[in-house]
N, C-alpha and C positions, 0 to 999 in steps of 0.2 A: 406860699401857702397856694391854693388854688383856688380858693375861695375869694382872697382879695385879688388873683388876676383876672377876674370875671366880673367883679362887680360894675354895674352898671352906674354911671352918674344920669340922673334921670332930670338933672337942673341943667344940663349941657347946653350950650347955646347955640349947637348945631341944630339946622332948620332945614327945611326943603319947603320948596312951593307947593308941595300936594301934601304938606300936614301942619296943622297948626304948630307952635314952636312951644305953647303951653303945655303940661303934661297934665289931665285929669285924673285925680287919685280914683280910676276904677277898680282897683284890687287893692289886695295888701301889700304886694311888693312886686316888684319888675324882677322878672327873671332872665329875661334875654331882650336887647333893643340893637336894631341895625336900622339901615336906611327903608327897609322895608317894612317890617314888623316890627310890633312891643307884644311880649308876651307878660302877662301877668299871670301871679297865684292870687286867687280870691278867697279868704276863710272868712266864716262868720259862724262864731260860737251861738249853741240854743240862746234864745230870747235876746240875743245882741244884733245890732244893724249896724252898715257901714255908712260912710259919709256919703251926702248927699252928693252927687256927681253928673257931668254933662258926657256924652259922648260924642267925640270929633269925629271918629273914624267908623267906617264899615268894620266889624268884628264879628268872630265865630267864638261861641262858647261851648265847653266839654265839661260834663259833670263828671265829678269823680269820686262823689259820693251822694246817697240819698238824704233828702231833706228838704223841709217843707218850708217855702219864704212868702213873703208878700212884698208889693211894691206899696213903698212912701212916697206922698209927696213931699214939697219941699219944707211945709210946715210941721213933719215929723209922723203926720198922720196917714191913717192907709189911705193910698191914692185912690180917688172918686172912682167907682167900678172896678177895683181890685179885690180880688180873692185870694186867700191862701191857694198856692201851686206846688203839686209835688214836683220836686226836680230829681229826676232818676240818674241814676249813675250810669255812665255810660250816653248819656242822651247828649245830642250836641245839636248848636243853633247856629245857623247862619244871618246876622241883620246886616240889612243893604244900607246904604247912604241915606236915602229917603225914608227909612225907620227909625234913624237916630232920636235920641232922646234926654231927658234927666230924670233921675230917678236915686231913691235910696232902696234898700233893700233890707228886710226884716227877717230873721231867722225865725219860726214860729215853730221848727220842727224839735226833736229831741235829740237829733247826730248834729256833728259839725257840717256845715254848709263848707263843700270845696269843689272849684273850679278853675281853672284854666281858660284864661281869655287871650283870643289873639287879635290884634287889632291892625287892620291894612293901612301902609299909608300908598296907598294907589286909589284911583277913581273907580271903584269895584260898584 
């Protein structure tokens, strides 16, 4: 079956000097991973949050559906200075190595939050 042939083992011992061997769970599931990129699907139902996570690599995200989210601190409270943010369908943003951080996200909208995230294993 095709799905079993394309399954990615995210706990692989394979590592590269250009990236951490740890996989920080920044999305719902890994769709693809190779020596250059890791592609995540990221879904959050209304009134749900993702796990607090750290970004280790530059990345770009693509919103596939419109929703409203707010950034959360490690405590689970709304991060200082954070306000609800409308995520437009079709919006994409590149996050450089100097902008990396850690956070969680709460979906405060009425629709499912859906993003694809592409992490780059290069010095971008």
